[in-house]
C-alpha positions in Angstrom: -58.5 56.2 36.3 -61.5 56.9 33.9 -62.2 53.4 33.4 -62.0 52.4 36.8 -64.4 55.4 37.7 -66.9 53.9 35.1 -66.6 50.5 37.0 -67.3 52.7 40.3 -70.3 54.6 39.1 -72.0 51.7 37.6 -72.7 50.4 40.9 -73.5 53.5 42.6 -77.2 54.6 42.9 -77.0 58.3 42.6 -74.4 58.3 39.7 -74.1 57.3 36.1 -70.9 56.5 34.2 -69.7 59.2 31.7 -66.2 58.9 30.7 -66.0 62.5 29.2 -67.4 63.9 32.6 -65.3 61.9 34.7 -62.0 62.7 32.5 -62.7 66.3 33.2 -62.9 66.0 37.0 -59.8 63.9 37.1 -57.9 66.8 35.1 -59.3 69.4 37.3 -57.8 67.7 40.3 -54.5 66.9 38.5 -54.2 70.6 37.6 -54.6 71.9 41.2 -53.0 70.2 43.9 -54.4 72.3 46.4 -58.0 70.9 45.5 -56.9 67.3 46.2 -54.7 64.3 45.1 -55.4 61.3 43.2 -53.5 58.2 44.6 -53.1 55.0 42.4 -51.8 51.6 42.8 -50.6 49.7 39.4 -48.8 46.9 38.4 -46.4 48.4 36.3 -48.6 48.4 33.2 -51.9 49.7 34.3 -53.7 51.1 37.2 -55.7 48.9 39.5 -57.0 50.9 42.1 -57.4 54.7 43.1 -58.2 56.9 45.8 -59.4 60.4 45.3 -59.0 62.9 48.0 -60.5 66.4 48.1 -59.6 69.0 50.6 -61.7 71.7 52.6 -61.5 73.4 55.7 -63.6 72.7 58.7 -64.7 75.4 61.0 -66.1 72.8 63.7 -62.2 71.7 63.8 -60.7 74.7 62.9 -58.4 72.6 60.6 -58.0 71.0 57.2 -60.0 68.1 56.3 -60.4 65.6 53.3 -63.1 64.1 51.6 -62.3 60.6 50.3 -64.5 61.0 47.1 -63.8 57.9 45.2 -62.2 54.8 46.0 -62.3 51.8 43.4 -60.4 48.7 43.0 -60.3 46.9 39.7 -62.2 43.5 39.9 -59.5 41.3 39.1 -57.4 42.8 42.3 -59.9 42.8 44.7 -59.6 40.4 47.9 -55.9 41.1 47.6 -55.5 43.7 50.2 -55.1 46.4 47.6 -58.0 48.5 48.8 -56.7 48.4 52.2 -53.3 49.3 51.3 -54.8 52.2 49.3 -57.0 53.5 52.4 -53.9 53.4 54.5 -52.0 55.3 52.1 -54.9 57.8 51.9 -54.8 57.9 55.5 -51.0 58.7 55.7 -51.3 61.1 52.9 -54.0 63.2 54.7 -52.1 63.2 58.0 -49.2 64.3 56.2 -51.3 67.1 54.6 -52.6 68.5 57.9 -55.8 66.9 57.6 -57.7 66.2 61.0 -60.7 64.3 59.5 -61.5 61.9 56.6 -65.2 62.1 55.5 -66.5 59.5 52.9 -70.0 58.6 51.5 -71.1 55.2 50.5 -74.7 53.9 49.2 -76.8 53.3 52.1 -77.5 49.7 51.0 -73.8 49.1 50.3 -73.0 46.7 53.2 -69.6 45.3 51.7 -68.4 48.7 51.6 -69.7 49.6 55.1 -67.9 46.5 56.3 -64.6 47.4 54.6 -64.5 50.9 55.8 -65.3 49.6 59.3 -62.3 47.5 59.1 -60.2 50.3 58.0 -61.1 52.3 60.9 -63.9 54.4 59.7 -67.0 54.7 61.9 -70.5 55.5 60.7 -71.7 58.9 61.3 -75.0 60.3 62.5 -74.9 63.1 60.1 -77.2 62.5 57.0 -76.1 63.7 53.4 -78.5 66.1 51.6 -77.8 67.1 47.8 -79.0 69.7 45.7 -78.2 69.7 41.8 -77.6 73.0 40.5 
């Protein structure tokens, strides 16, 4: 999964690949299932795609919600429908976990990702993300 995250962060504007940092984050999620779940697709030998789901509680909905934090498919598996299947499994997983909403962020200029998520049933929000590093 760390290798897939390197691929993802190499294309994102706000993040930089750092295998040690990504490995630490993955281990934290694996060690605490209440924090989130990592869903993967493999070919029996290696992981070809992954989705990282993180959980929180929405006071607006009065319910558990999920953040689809990372979604990436290995370059050689793109265009095969694997990404769509991963998102479908993630949505089903969130429903089973009692989540009433899934939120995700993409780079503002990543039209390919925007089109993909629209095909998967997501709609663009008027909310604007703000960040402050600590």
